[in-house]
Backbone and ligand atoms as CSV (ligand in chain L), in Angstrom:
chain,resi,resn,atom,element,x,y,z
A,1,MET,N,N,-23.385,-30.137,51.552
A,1,MET,CA,C,-23.605,-30.311,52.996
A,1,MET,C,C,-22.811,-31.505,53.540
A,2,ILE,N,N,-22.407,-31.408,54.761
A,2,ILE,CA,C,-21.632,-32.478,55.399
A,2,ILE,C,C,-22.614,-33.480,56.018
A,3,ASP,N,N,-22.346,-34.771,55.838
A,3,ASP,CA,C,-23.184,-35.783,56.453
A,3,ASP,C,C,-22.754,-35.956,57.918
A,4,VAL,N,N,-23.724,-36.195,58.790
A,4,VAL,CA,C,-23.389,-36.360,60.216
A,4,VAL,C,C,-22.350,-37.471,60.420
A,5,SER,N,N,-22.433,-38.524,59.635
A,5,SER,CA,C,-21.468,-39.622,59.806
A,5,SER,C,C,-20.029,-39.163,59.499
A,6,ASP,N,N,-19.884,-38.091,58.699
A,6,ASP,CA,C,-18.546,-37.564,58.393
A,6,ASP,C,C,-17.876,-36.968,59.639
A,7,ILE,N,N,-18.684,-36.520,60.578
A,7,ILE,CA,C,-18.141,-35.940,61.826
A,7,ILE,C,C,-17.321,-37.011,62.553
A,8,SER,N,N,-17.946,-38.173,62.679
A,8,SER,CA,C,-17.302,-39.277,63.369
A,8,SER,C,C,-16.048,-39.740,62.611
A,9,GLN,N,N,-16.154,-39.800,61.286
A,9,GLN,CA,C,-15.001,-40.214,60.467
A,9,GLN,C,C,-13.852,-39.218,60.615
A,10,PHE,N,N,-14.175,-37.925,60.603
A,10,PHE,CA,C,-13.149,-36.884,60.736
A,10,PHE,C,C,-12.431,-37.009,62.082
A,11,LEU,N,N,-13.193,-37.264,63.128
A,11,LEU,CA,C,-12.579,-37.355,64.453
A,11,LEU,C,C,-11.764,-38.641,64.596
A,12,TYR,N,N,-12.119,-39.650,63.819
A,12,TYR,CA,C,-11.291,-40.867,63.814
A,12,TYR,C,C,-9.953,-40.547,63.155
A,13,CYS,N,N,-10.019,-39.921,61.984
A,13,CYS,CA,C,-8.813,-39.498,61.275
A,13,CYS,C,C,-9.216,-38.547,60.138
A,14,PRO,N,N,-8.736,-37.299,60.151
A,14,PRO,CA,C,-9.117,-36.343,59.099
A,14,PRO,C,C,-8.767,-36.834,57.695
A,15,ARG,N,N,-7.719,-37.668,57.616
A,15,ARG,CA,C,-7.291,-38.167,56.296
A,15,ARG,C,C,-8.382,-39.024,55.624
A,16,LYS,N,N,-9.193,-39.702,56.443
A,16,LYS,CA,C,-10.293,-40.507,55.899
A,16,LYS,C,C,-11.256,-39.631,55.093
A,17,ILE,N,N,-11.452,-38.409,55.565
A,17,ILE,CA,C,-12.360,-37.482,54.875
A,17,ILE,C,C,-11.865,-37.211,53.458
A,18,TYR,N,N,-10.550,-37.085,53.315
A,18,TYR,CA,C,-9.976,-36.845,51.985
A,18,TYR,C,C,-10.315,-38.015,51.057
A,19,PHE,N,N,-10.103,-39.237,51.544
A,19,PHE,CA,C,-10.375,-40.408,50.705
A,19,PHE,C,C,-11.866,-40.517,50.357
A,20,MET,N,N,-12.698,-40.244,51.355
A,20,MET,CA,C,-14.133,-40.435,51.159
A,20,MET,C,C,-14.779,-39.312,50.348
A,21,LYS,N,N,-14.435,-38.077,50.689
A,21,LYS,CA,C,-15.190,-36.960,50.110
A,21,LYS,C,C,-14.489,-36.269,48.935
A,22,VAL,N,N,-13.168,-36.426,48.841
A,22,VAL,CA,C,-12.465,-35.838,47.690
A,22,VAL,C,C,-12.303,-36.912,46.599
A,23,LEU,N,N,-11.835,-38.098,47.005
A,23,LEU,CA,C,-11.635,-39.165,46.013
A,23,LEU,C,C,-12.890,-40.019,45.814
A,24,GLY,N,N,-13.871,-39.874,46.691
A,24,GLY,CA,C,-15.147,-40.595,46.531
A,24,GLY,C,C,-15.068,-42.072,46.849
A,25,ILE,N,N,-14.117,-42.471,47.713
A,25,ILE,CA,C,-13.968,-43.895,48.061
A,25,ILE,C,C,-14.877,-44.215,49.252
A,26,ARG,N,N,-15.696,-45.237,49.086
A,26,ARG,CA,C,-16.597,-45.665,50.167
A,26,ARG,C,C,-16.381,-47.139,50.443
A,27,MET,N,N,-16.163,-47.475,51.684
A,27,MET,CA,C,-16.038,-48.889,52.045
A,27,MET,C,C,-16.921,-49.131,53.253
A,28,SER,N,N,-18.052,-49.801,53.038
A,28,SER,CA,C,-18.942,-50.012,54.182
A,28,SER,C,C,-18.559,-51.299,54.892
A,29,LYS,N,N,-18.742,-51.278,56.197
A,29,LYS,CA,C,-18.410,-52.456,56.996
A,29,LYS,C,C,-19.653,-53.324,57.175
A,30,PRO,N,N,-19.489,-54.656,57.248
A,30,PRO,CA,C,-20.648,-55.536,57.422
A,30,PRO,C,C,-21.467,-55.173,58.663
A,31,LYS,N,N,-20.764,-54.714,59.710
A,31,LYS,CA,C,-21.439,-54.377,60.956
A,31,LYS,C,C,-22.462,-53.253,60.733
A,32,MET,N,N,-22.078,-52.275,59.867
A,32,MET,CA,C,-22.958,-51.153,59.603
A,32,MET,C,C,-24.211,-51.622,58.851
A,33,GLU,N,N,-24.028,-52.568,57.909
A,33,GLU,CA,C,-25.163,-53.101,57.167
A,33,GLU,C,C,-26.114,-53.813,58.126
A,34,PHE,N,N,-25.516,-54.582,59.064
A,34,PHE,CA,C,-26.309,-55.290,60.054
A,34,PHE,C,C,-27.155,-54.291,60.835
A,35,GLY,N,N,-26.533,-53.167,61.217
A,35,GLY,CA,C,-27.232,-52.140,61.984
A,35,GLY,C,C,-28.481,-51.664,61.276
A,36,ARG,N,N,-28.378,-51.406,60.000
A,36,ARG,CA,C,-29.523,-50.925,59.237
A,36,ARG,C,C,-30.637,-51.968,59.197
A,37,ASP,N,N,-30.248,-53.246,59.046
A,37,ASP,CA,C,-31.239,-54.322,58.934
A,37,ASP,C,C,-32.101,-54.454,60.185
A,38,VAL,N,N,-31.506,-54.289,61.346
A,38,VAL,CA,C,-32.292,-54.545,62.568
A,38,VAL,C,C,-32.955,-53.287,63.142
A,39,HIS,N,N,-32.759,-52.145,62.490
A,39,HIS,CA,C,-33.375,-50.914,62.985
A,39,HIS,C,C,-34.903,-51.035,63.100
A,40,GLU,N,N,-35.531,-51.600,62.077
A,40,GLU,CA,C,-36.994,-51.699,62.035
A,40,GLU,C,C,-37.534,-52.426,63.261
A,41,GLU,N,N,-36.891,-53.558,63.580
A,41,GLU,CA,C,-37.312,-54.356,64.730
A,41,GLU,C,C,-37.153,-53.546,66.016
A,42,MET,N,N,-36.058,-52.783,66.060
A,42,MET,CA,C,-35.763,-51.952,67.225
A,42,MET,C,C,-36.852,-50.886,67.430
A,43,TYR,N,N,-37.280,-50.244,66.343
A,43,TYR,CA,C,-38.309,-49.201,66.435
A,43,TYR,C,C,-39.592,-49.775,67.041
A,44,ALA,N,N,-39.965,-50.965,66.582
A,44,ALA,CA,C,-41.196,-51.586,67.073
A,44,ALA,C,C,-41.098,-51.814,68.583
A,45,LYS,N,N,-39.916,-52.241,69.044
A,45,LYS,CA,C,-39.720,-52.480,70.484
A,45,LYS,C,C,-39.841,-51.177,71.271
A,46,PHE,N,N,-39.248,-50.101,70.747
A,46,PHE,CA,C,-39.310,-48.811,71.451
A,46,PHE,C,C,-40.757,-48.362,71.626
A,47,LYS,N,N,-41.554,-48.590,70.588
A,47,LYS,CA,C,-42.946,-48.126,70.631
A,47,LYS,C,C,-43.756,-48.861,71.697
A,48,ARG,N,N,-43.317,-50.085,72.043
A,48,ARG,CA,C,-44.037,-50.867,73.059
A,48,ARG,C,C,-43.577,-50.543,74.479
A,49,ARG,N,N,-42.484,-49.794,74.626
A,49,ARG,CA,C,-41.931,-49.518,75.957
A,49,ARG,C,C,-42.825,-48.577,76.768
A,50,LYS,N,N,-43.117,-48.983,78.006
A,50,LYS,CA,C,-43.964,-48.158,78.865
A,50,LYS,C,C,-43.294,-46.827,79.185
A,51,SER,N,N,-41.959,-46.866,79.428
A,51,SER,CA,C,-41.240,-45.648,79.828
A,51,SER,C,C,-41.250,-44.580,78.732
A,52,LEU,N,N,-41.602,-44.958,77.517
A,52,LEU,CA,C,-41.610,-43.980,76.406
A,52,LEU,C,C,-43.030,-43.601,75.990
A,53,LYS,N,N,-44.007,-44.036,76.788
A,53,LYS,CA,C,-45.406,-43.817,76.416
A,53,LYS,C,C,-45.760,-42.330,76.291
A,54,SER,N,N,-45.070,-41.472,77.084
A,54,SER,CA,C,-45.431,-40.049,77.058
A,54,SER,C,C,-44.793,-39.301,75.882
A,55,TYR,N,N,-44.052,-40.021,75.049
A,55,TYR,CA,C,-43.389,-39.374,73.909
A,55,TYR,C,C,-43.990,-39.838,72.586
A,56,ASP,N,N,-44.050,-38.915,71.642
A,56,ASP,CA,C,-44.258,-39.328,70.249
A,56,ASP,C,C,-42.904,-39.811,69.759
A,57,ILE,N,N,-42.889,-40.919,69.045
A,57,ILE,CA,C,-41.601,-41.455,68.581
A,57,ILE,C,C,-41.528,-41.344,67.058
A,58,LEU,N,N,-40.555,-40.573,66.597
A,58,LEU,CA,C,-40.340,-40.420,65.158
A,58,LEU,C,C,-39.117,-41.244,64.783
A,59,GLU,N,N,-39.233,-42.013,63.711
A,59,GLU,CA,C,-38.152,-42.945,63.349
A,59,GLU,C,C,-37.421,-42.492,62.103
A,60,ASN,N,N,-36.101,-42.668,62.148
A,60,ASN,CA,C,-35.274,-42.502,60.953
A,60,ASN,C,C,-35.635,-41.214,60.192
A,61,VAL,N,N,-35.469,-40.098,60.875
A,61,VAL,CA,C,-35.927,-38.810,60.331
A,61,VAL,C,C,-34.780,-38.099,59.608
A,62,TYR,N,N,-35.000,-37.767,58.322
A,62,TYR,CA,C,-33.969,-37.040,57.562
A,62,TYR,C,C,-34.114,-35.545,57.825
A,63,LEU,N,N,-33.005,-34.900,58.225
A,63,LEU,CA,C,-33.028,-33.465,58.534
A,63,LEU,C,C,-31.807,-32.777,57.928
A,64,GLU,N,N,-31.973,-31.480,57.641
A,64,GLU,CA,C,-30.847,-30.674,57.158
A,64,GLU,C,C,-30.738,-29.414,58.004
A,65,SER,N,N,-29.511,-28.907,58.135
A,65,SER,CA,C,-29.293,-27.644,58.837
A,65,SER,C,C,-28.519,-26.704,57.929
A,66,GLU,N,N,-29.146,-25.595,57.572
A,66,GLU,CA,C,-28.445,-24.599,56.742
A,66,GLU,C,C,-27.378,-23.907,57.574
A,67,ARG,N,N,-27.677,-23.687,58.831
A,67,ARG,CA,C,-26.753,-22.974,59.707
A,67,ARG,C,C,-25.434,-23.726,59.889
A,68,TYR,N,N,-25.529,-25.029,60.032
A,68,TYR,CA,C,-24.326,-25.834,60.296
A,68,TYR,C,C,-23.842,-26.593,59.054
A,69,HIS,N,N,-24.542,-26.423,57.934
A,69,HIS,CA,C,-24.189,-27.127,56.683
A,69,HIS,C,C,-24.167,-28.637,56.892
A,70,LEU,N,N,-25.169,-29.125,57.603
A,70,LEU,CA,C,-25.206,-30.545,57.969
A,70,LEU,C,C,-26.470,-31.218,57.457
A,71,LYS,N,N,-26.363,-32.530,57.237
A,71,LYS,CA,C,-27.550,-33.322,56.902
A,71,LYS,C,C,-27.389,-34.719,57.496
A,72,GLY,N,N,-28.505,-35.386,57.727
A,72,GLY,CA,C,-28.388,-36.751,58.223
A,72,GLY,C,C,-29.716,-37.311,58.688
A,73,PHE,N,N,-29.716,-38.622,58.920
A,73,PHE,CA,C,-30.889,-39.320,59.436
A,73,PHE,C,C,-30.720,-39.506,60.937
A,74,VAL,N,N,-31.692,-39.030,61.696
A,74,VAL,CA,C,-31.669,-39.259,63.147
A,74,VAL,C,C,-32.414,-40.570,63.395
A,75,ASP,N,N,-31.785,-41.508,64.118
A,75,ASP,CA,C,-32.404,-42.829,64.339
A,75,ASP,C,C,-33.804,-42.701,64.940
A,76,LEU,N,N,-33.865,-41.947,66.049
A,76,LEU,CA,C,-35.159,-41.742,66.713
A,76,LEU,C,C,-35.231,-40.315,67.237
A,77,ILE,N,N,-36.432,-39.765,67.252
A,77,ILE,CA,C,-36.656,-38.485,67.937
A,77,ILE,C,C,-37.810,-38.708,68.905
A,78,LEU,N,N,-37.552,-38.432,70.189
A,78,LEU,CA,C,-38.605,-38.538,71.207
A,78,LEU,C,C,-39.150,-37.139,71.425
A,79,LYS,N,N,-40.462,-36.992,71.276
A,79,LYS,CA,C,-41.059,-35.655,71.286
A,79,LYS,C,C,-42.182,-35.623,72.305
A,80,SER,N,N,-42.055,-34.708,73.287
A,80,SER,CA,C,-43.151,-34.494,74.226
A,80,SER,C,C,-43.533,-33.018,74.136
A,81,GLU,N,N,-44.452,-32.587,74.997
A,81,GLU,CA,C,-44.898,-31.189,74.960
A,81,GLU,C,C,-43.756,-30.227,75.249
A,82,ASN,N,N,-42.880,-30.626,76.203
A,82,ASN,CA,C,-41.842,-29.694,76.671
A,82,ASN,C,C,-40.455,-29.985,76.166
A,83,GLU,N,N,-40.279,-31.114,75.535
A,83,GLU,CA,C,-38.909,-31.532,75.258
A,83,GLU,C,C,-38.831,-32.324,73.964
A,84,ILE,N,N,-37.648,-32.255,73.373
A,84,ILE,CA,C,-37.417,-33.085,72.186
A,84,ILE,C,C,-36.014,-33.685,72.320
A,85,ILE,N,N,-35.921,-35.005,72.138
A,85,ILE,CA,C,-34.660,-35.702,72.429
A,85,ILE,C,C,-34.245,-36.551,71.214
A,86,PRO,N,N,-33.089,-36.229,70.610
A,86,PRO,CA,C,-32.597,-37.123,69.564
A,86,PRO,C,C,-31.960,-38.373,70.174
A,87,VAL,N,N,-32.109,-39.492,69.490
A,87,VAL,CA,C,-31.548,-40.752,69.981
A,87,VAL,C,C,-30.694,-41.378,68.866
A,88,ASP,N,N,-29.494,-41.784,69.237
A,88,ASP,CA,C,-28.629,-42.506,68.305
A,88,ASP,C,C,-28.543,-43.951,68.795
A,89,ILE,N,N,-28.737,-44.900,67.905
A,89,ILE,CA,C,-28.682,-46.319,68.294
A,89,ILE,C,C,-27.334,-46.887,67.870
A,90,LYS,N,N,-26.617,-47.472,68.831
A,90,LYS,CA,C,-25.313,-48.080,68.539
A,90,LYS,C,C,-25.402,-49.589,68.705
A,91,PHE,N,N,-24.824,-50.295,67.752
A,91,PHE,CA,C,-24.845,-51.755,67.808
A,91,PHE,C,C,-23.502,-52.328,68.259
A,92,THR,N,N,-22.569,-51.425,68.534
A,92,THR,CA,C,-21.243,-51.837,68.971
A,92,THR,C,C,-21.230,-51.933,70.492
A,93,ARG,N,N,-20.560,-52.949,71.019
A,93,ARG,CA,C,-20.430,-53.084,72.474
A,93,ARG,C,C,-19.564,-51.932,72.999
A,94,PHE,N,N,-20.031,-51.201,74.008
A,94,PHE,CA,C,-19.201,-50.111,74.548
A,94,PHE,C,C,-19.496,-49.875,76.026
A,95,ASP,N,N,-18.490,-49.336,76.730
A,95,ASP,CA,C,-18.651,-49.002,78.142
A,95,ASP,C,C,-18.629,-47.495,78.371
A,96,GLU,N,N,-18.002,-46.785,77.428
A,96,GLU,CA,C,-17.947,-45.326,77.593
A,96,GLU,C,C,-18.416,-44.665,76.295
A,97,ILE,N,N,-18.781,-43.410,76.418
A,97,ILE,CA,C,-19.190,-42.680,75.214
A,97,ILE,C,C,-17.967,-41.987,74.647
A,98,TYR,N,N,-17.535,-42.436,73.469
A,98,TYR,CA,C,-16.353,-41.863,72.840
A,98,TYR,C,C,-16.650,-40.453,72.353
A,99,TYR,N,N,-15.579,-39.657,72.234
A,99,TYR,CA,C,-15.754,-38.257,71.850
A,99,TYR,C,C,-16.410,-38.133,70.472
A,100,ASN,N,N,-16.025,-39.001,69.525
A,100,ASN,CA,C,-16.618,-38.880,68.178
A,100,ASN,C,C,-18.123,-39.181,68.215
A,101,TRP,N,N,-18.533,-40.097,69.084
A,101,TRP,CA,C,-19.970,-40.376,69.219
A,101,TRP,C,C,-20.678,-39.188,69.851
A,102,ARG,N,N,-19.999,-38.587,70.826
A,102,ARG,CA,C,-20.582,-37.420,71.498
A,102,ARG,C,C,-20.842,-36.306,70.480
A,103,MET,N,N,-19.823,-36.022,69.633
A,103,MET,CA,C,-19.982,-34.945,68.664
A,103,MET,C,C,-21.015,-35.300,67.597
A,104,GLN,N,N,-21.132,-36.588,67.319
A,104,GLN,CA,C,-22.154,-37.020,66.352
A,104,GLN,C,C,-23.561,-36.731,66.908
A,105,ILE,N,N,-23.747,-36.989,68.185
A,105,ILE,CA,C,-25.088,-36.752,68.743
A,105,ILE,C,C,-25.337,-35.251,68.919
A,106,VAL,N,N,-24.258,-34.480,69.101
A,106,VAL,CA,C,-24.410,-33.011,69.112
A,106,VAL,C,C,-24.900,-32.549,67.729
A,107,ALA,N,N,-24.361,-33.184,66.685
A,107,ALA,CA,C,-24.798,-32.853,65.319
A,107,ALA,C,C,-26.295,-33.166,65.149
A,108,TYR,N,N,-26.741,-34.314,65.679
A,108,TYR,CA,C,-28.170,-34.630,65.596
A,108,TYR,C,C,-28.983,-33.591,66.381
A,109,ALA,N,N,-28.425,-33.152,67.500
A,109,ALA,CA,C,-29.139,-32.172,68.332
A,109,ALA,C,C,-29.352,-30.864,67.559
A,110,VAL,N,N,-28.313,-30.374,66.851
A,110,VAL,CA,C,-28.488,-29.098,66.133
A,110,VAL,C,C,-29.442,-29.271,64.937
A,111,LEU,N,N,-29.445,-30.449,64.336
A,111,LEU,CA,C,-30.402,-30.711,63.245
A,111,LEU,C,C,-31.832,-30.619,63.781
A,112,VAL,N,N,-32.049,-31.230,64.936
A,112,VAL,CA,C,-33.382,-31.224,65.544
A,112,VAL,C,C,-33.759,-29.797,65.953
A,113,GLU,N,N,-32.822,-29.084,66.545
A,113,GLU,CA,C,-33.094,-27.704,66.990
A,113,GLU,C,C,-33.560,-26.831,65.820
A,114,GLU,N,N,-32.817,-26.914,64.729
A,114,GLU,CA,C,-33.128,-26.027,63.596
A,114,GLU,C,C,-34.470,-26.391,62.936
A,115,ASN,N,N,-34.797,-27.672,62.933
A,115,ASN,CA,C,-36.009,-28.096,62.240
A,115,ASN,C,C,-37.263,-28.070,63.109
A,116,PHE,N,N,-37.076,-28.184,64.440
A,116,PHE,CA,C,-38.243,-28.209,65.322
A,116,PHE,C,C,-38.366,-26.927,66.147
A,117,GLY,N,N,-37.356,-26.025,66.039
A,117,GLY,CA,C,-37.418,-24.729,66.719
A,117,GLY,C,C,-37.425,-24.829,68.224
A,118,ILE,N,N,-36.690,-25.786,68.772
A,118,ILE,CA,C,-36.628,-25.940,70.234
A,118,ILE,C,C,-35.191,-26.328,70.615
A,119,ILE,N,N,-34.703,-25.761,71.733
A,119,ILE,CA,C,-33.334,-26.054,72.174
A,119,ILE,C,C,-33.266,-27.484,72.724
A,120,VAL,N,N,-32.274,-28.236,72.265
A,120,VAL,CA,C,-32.086,-29.604,72.772
A,120,VAL,C,C,-31.083,-29.559,73.922
A,121,LYS,N,N,-31.537,-29.984,75.089
A,121,LYS,CA,C,-30.653,-29.953,76.268
A,121,LYS,C,C,-29.981,-31.296,76.512
A,122,ARG,N,N,-30.613,-32.353,76.031
A,122,ARG,CA,C,-30.015,-33.679,76.227
A,122,ARG,C,C,-30.372,-34.584,75.054
A,123,ALA,N,N,-29.493,-35.549,74.873
A,123,ALA,CA,C,-29.720,-36.542,73.824
A,123,ALA,C,C,-29.457,-37.906,74.449
A,124,LEU,N,N,-29.835,-38.965,73.726
A,124,LEU,CA,C,-29.630,-40.309,74.270
A,124,LEU,C,C,-28.883,-41.180,73.267
A,125,ILE,N,N,-28.001,-41.996,73.799
A,125,ILE,CA,C,-27.374,-43.030,72.972
A,125,ILE,C,C,-27.865,-44.365,73.513
A,126,TYR,N,N,-28.458,-45.181,72.629
A,126,TYR,CA,C,-28.971,-46.482,73.053
A,126,TYR,C,C,-27.990,-47.563,72.644
A,127,ASN,N,N,-27.547,-48.317,73.630
A,127,ASN,CA,C,-26.629,-49.428,73.393
A,127,ASN,C,C,-27.466,-50.689,73.158
A,128,ALA,N,N,-27.618,-51.054,71.894
A,128,ALA,CA,C,-28.487,-52.186,71.549
A,128,ALA,C,C,-27.954,-53.499,72.105
A,129,ASP,N,N,-26.644,-53.585,72.260
A,129,ASP,CA,C,-26.030,-54.808,72.755
A,129,ASP,C,C,-26.372,-55.032,74.233
A,130,LYS,N,N,-26.254,-53.964,75.031
A,130,LYS,CA,C,-26.525,-54.085,76.466
A,130,LYS,C,C,-27.949,-53.686,76.840
A,131,LYS,N,N,-28.694,-53.173,75.858
A,131,LYS,CA,C,-30.050,-52.654,76.086
A,131,LYS,C,C,-30.036,-51.564,77.159
A,132,GLU,N,N,-29.121,-50.636,77.001
A,132,GLU,CA,C,-28.925,-49.559,77.983
A,132,GLU,C,C,-29.050,-48.203,77.312
A,133,TRP,N,N,-29.580,-47.226,78.066
A,133,TRP,CA,C,-29.658,-45.849,77.578
A,133,TRP,C,C,-28.553,-45.036,78.247
A,134,ARG,N,N,-27.866,-44.200,77.498
A,134,ARG,CA,C,-26.891,-43.272,78.078
A,134,ARG,C,C,-27.308,-41.857,77.709
A,135,GLU,N,N,-27.345,-41.000,78.725
A,135,GLU,CA,C,-27.750,-39.615,78.467
A,135,GLU,C,C,-26.528,-38.747,78.179
A,136,VAL,N,N,-26.654,-37.843,77.225
A,136,VAL,CA,C,-25.568,-36.911,76.896
A,136,VAL,C,C,-26.132,-35.499,76.999
A,137,GLU,N,N,-25.557,-34.699,77.901
A,137,GLU,CA,C,-25.994,-33.301,77.999
A,137,GLU,C,C,-25.368,-32.502,76.869
A,138,ILE,N,N,-26.109,-31.574,76.310
A,138,ILE,CA,C,-25.594,-30.765,75.199
A,138,ILE,C,C,-25.328,-29.354,75.721
A,139,PHE,N,N,-24.068,-28.908,75.594
A,139,PHE,CA,C,-23.667,-27.588,76.088
A,139,PHE,C,C,-23.374,-26.643,74.913
A,140,PRO,N,N,-23.431,-25.303,75.154
A,140,PRO,CA,C,-23.137,-24.349,74.067
A,140,PRO,C,C,-21.754,-24.572,73.448
A,141,GLU,N,N,-20.762,-24.941,74.280
A,141,GLU,CA,C,-19.408,-25.141,73.721
A,141,GLU,C,C,-19.359,-26.346,72.765
A,142,ASP,N,N,-20.285,-27.326,72.955
A,142,ASP,CA,C,-20.359,-28.465,72.024
A,142,ASP,C,C,-20.744,-27.972,70.631
A,143,ARG,N,N,-21.681,-27.032,70.593
A,143,ARG,CA,C,-22.138,-26.505,69.297
A,143,ARG,C,C,-21.008,-25.748,68.605
A,144,LYS,N,N,-20.221,-24.993,69.409
A,144,LYS,CA,C,-19.077,-24.249,68.843
A,144,LYS,C,C,-18.048,-25.221,68.263
A,145,MET,N,N,-17.773,-26.284,69.001
A,145,MET,CA,C,-16.795,-27.272,68.547
A,145,MET,C,C,-17.290,-27.959,67.269
A,146,LEU,N,N,-18.575,-28.249,67.234
A,146,LEU,CA,C,-19.159,-28.876,66.042
A,146,LEU,C,C,-18.947,-27.981,64.817
A,147,LYS,N,N,-19.168,-26.690,65.002
A,147,LYS,CA,C,-18.994,-25.734,63.884
A,147,LYS,C,C,-17.554,-25.785,63.374
A,148,LYS,N,N,-16.597,-25.829,64.301
A,148,LYS,CA,C,-15.174,-25.887,63.906
A,148,LYS,C,C,-14.883,-27.164,63.117
A,149,ILE,N,N,-15.447,-28.278,63.578
A,149,ILE,CA,C,-15.213,-29.568,62.897
A,149,ILE,C,C,-15.766,-29.505,61.468
A,150,VAL,N,N,-16.985,-28.974,61.343
A,150,VAL,CA,C,-17.598,-28.879,60.008
A,150,VAL,C,C,-16.728,-27.996,59.107
A,151,GLU,N,N,-16.222,-26.889,59.644
A,151,GLU,CA,C,-15.368,-25.991,58.841
A,151,GLU,C,C,-14.091,-26.707,58.393
A,152,SER,N,N,-13.522,-27.527,59.277
A,152,SER,CA,C,-12.301,-28.268,58.921
A,152,SER,C,C,-12.582,-29.270,57.806
A,153,ILE,N,N,-13.737,-29.937,57.887
A,153,ILE,CA,C,-14.107,-30.902,56.832
A,153,ILE,C,C,-14.301,-30.149,55.506
A,154,GLU,N,N,-14.986,-29.018,55.582
A,154,GLU,CA,C,-15.222,-28.235,54.360
A,154,GLU,C,C,-13.907,-27.765,53.739
A,155,ASP,N,N,-12.937,-27.440,54.593
A,155,ASP,CA,C,-11.630,-26.989,54.100
A,155,ASP,C,C,-10.925,-28.120,53.327
A,156,ILE,N,N,-10.975,-29.338,53.873
A,156,ILE,CA,C,-10.339,-30.489,53.198
A,156,ILE,C,C,-10.975,-30.698,51.820
A,157,VAL,N,N,-12.314,-30.611,51.798
A,157,VAL,CA,C,-13.035,-30.889,50.549
A,157,VAL,C,C,-12.824,-29.764,49.528
A,158,ALA,N,N,-13.013,-28.516,49.980
A,158,ALA,CA,C,-12.944,-27.384,49.039
A,158,ALA,C,C,-11.543,-27.226,48.454
A,159,ASN,N,N,-10.511,-27.457,49.267
A,159,ASN,CA,C,-9.129,-27.240,48.810
A,159,ASN,C,C,-8.432,-28.548,48.412
A,160,GLU,N,N,-9.201,-29.652,48.437
A,160,GLU,CA,C,-8.651,-30.980,48.109
A,160,GLU,C,C,-7.328,-31.198,48.851
A,161,ARG,N,N,-7.365,-30.880,50.105
A,161,ARG,CA,C,-6.165,-30.922,50.954
A,161,ARG,C,C,-6.085,-32.281,51.641
A,162,ILE,N,N,-4.947,-32.973,51.480
A,162,ILE,CA,C,-4.813,-34.292,52.125
A,162,ILE,C,C,-4.121,-34.126,53.482
A,163,PRO,N,N,-4.809,-34.434,54.568
A,163,PRO,CA,C,-4.207,-34.308,55.900
A,163,PRO,C,C,-3.099,-35.339,56.111
A,164,PRO,N,N,-2.146,-35.052,57.018
A,164,PRO,CA,C,-1.062,-36.013,57.258
A,164,PRO,C,C,-1.576,-37.331,57.832
A,165,LYS,N,N,-0.750,-38.392,57.713
A,165,LYS,CA,C,-1.121,-39.697,58.256
A,165,LYS,C,C,-1.200,-39.638,59.778
A,166,THR,N,N,-2.082,-40.433,60.349
A,166,THR,CA,C,-2.232,-40.466,61.805
A,166,THR,C,C,-1.113,-41.283,62.461
A,167,GLU,N,N,-0.682,-42.374,61.770
A,167,GLU,CA,C,0.348,-43.272,62.321
A,167,GLU,C,C,0.024,-43.703,63.749
A,168,SER,N,N,-1.117,-44.325,63.931
A,168,SER,CA,C,-1.469,-44.804,65.266
A,168,SER,C,C,-2.108,-46.189,65.131
A,169,LYS,N,N,-2.485,-46.770,66.270
A,169,LYS,CA,C,-3.149,-48.077,66.269
A,169,LYS,C,C,-4.437,-48.039,65.463
A,170,LYS,N,N,-5.009,-46.833,65.368
A,170,LYS,CA,C,-6.269,-46.683,64.630
A,170,LYS,C,C,-6.146,-47.223,63.210
A,171,CYS,N,N,-4.940,-47.079,62.623
A,171,CYS,CA,C,-4.744,-47.510,61.228
A,171,CYS,C,C,-5.049,-48.998,61.070
A,172,ASN,N,N,-4.795,-49.783,62.123
A,172,ASN,CA,C,-5.037,-51.230,62.044
A,172,ASN,C,C,-6.521,-51.562,61.889
A,173,TYR,N,N,-7.379,-50.643,62.303
A,173,TYR,CA,C,-8.829,-50.886,62.226
A,173,TYR,C,C,-9.489,-50.057,61.123
A,174,CYS,N,N,-8.665,-49.361,60.362
A,174,CYS,CA,C,-9.197,-48.415,59.366
A,174,CYS,C,C,-9.368,-49.098,58.012
A,175,GLU,N,N,-10.551,-48.945,57.428
A,175,GLU,CA,C,-10.822,-49.590,56.127
A,175,GLU,C,C,-10.056,-48.934,54.979
A,176,MET,N,N,-9.423,-47.773,55.239
A,176,MET,CA,C,-8.651,-47.076,54.193
A,176,MET,C,C,-7.175,-47.491,54.216
A,177,GLN,N,N,-6.808,-48.355,55.145
A,177,GLN,CA,C,-5.387,-48.655,55.358
A,177,GLN,C,C,-4.669,-49.089,54.078
A,178,LYS,N,N,-5.340,-49.888,53.258
A,178,LYS,CA,C,-4.683,-50.418,52.056
A,178,LYS,C,C,-4.309,-49.340,51.043
A,179,ILE,N,N,-5.079,-48.263,51.034
A,179,ILE,CA,C,-4.821,-47.227,50.025
A,179,ILE,C,C,-4.149,-45.999,50.625
A,180,CYS,N,N,-3.992,-45.988,51.947
A,180,CYS,CA,C,-3.540,-44.765,52.631
A,180,CYS,C,C,-2.032,-44.515,52.410
L,1,SF4,S1,S,-4.954,-45.738,57.612
L,1,SF4,FE1,FE,-4.463,-44.453,59.388
L,1,SF4,S2,S,-3.718,-42.518,58.525
L,1,SF4,FE2,FE,-4.770,-43.634,56.870
L,1,SF4,S3,S,-6.856,-42.854,56.896
L,1,SF4,FE3,FE,-6.850,-44.680,58.185
L,1,SF4,S4,S,-6.452,-43.966,60.268
L,1,SF4,FE4,FE,-5.917,-42.307,58.858
């Protein structure tokens, strides 16, 4: 199964998937470790929020989707009688929702749909730095695009196919640069 975080990595650069999933190279960034450490404190704050009182709040929920061949931990799931909303928490300062983040939250949406049997119409990205919520509408074409991305990742892994270099500014921020 493909991990939801692989979606974001693939959209950053497909070649990263080859290094990570075919060669098994993992390089975690300190920022990501920091994110995990403060999640617990964040959950406690969400539970105290008045605006979320009408929702059951599920934290760090592991889900799998047979249909999409996906697995991953959803940071938060807000559950009411009529609606279920996946939430992704970002610790990076941002002003816009990048496409890779959008597709990542679409992946969380399909995980929630398959496991809770309800269509997800919207998801939320929480900007921990600015303490802001951003809503993301989920459309049928997002699900189709997600399926294509998963198939492309599976193709790289199954055929041990190394995608061409990106040769862009992205390489300067890529943890695989030294071995690429
Ligand atoms: S260094 Fe550049 S080409 Fe290589 S994996 Fe990273 S982004 Fe892709």
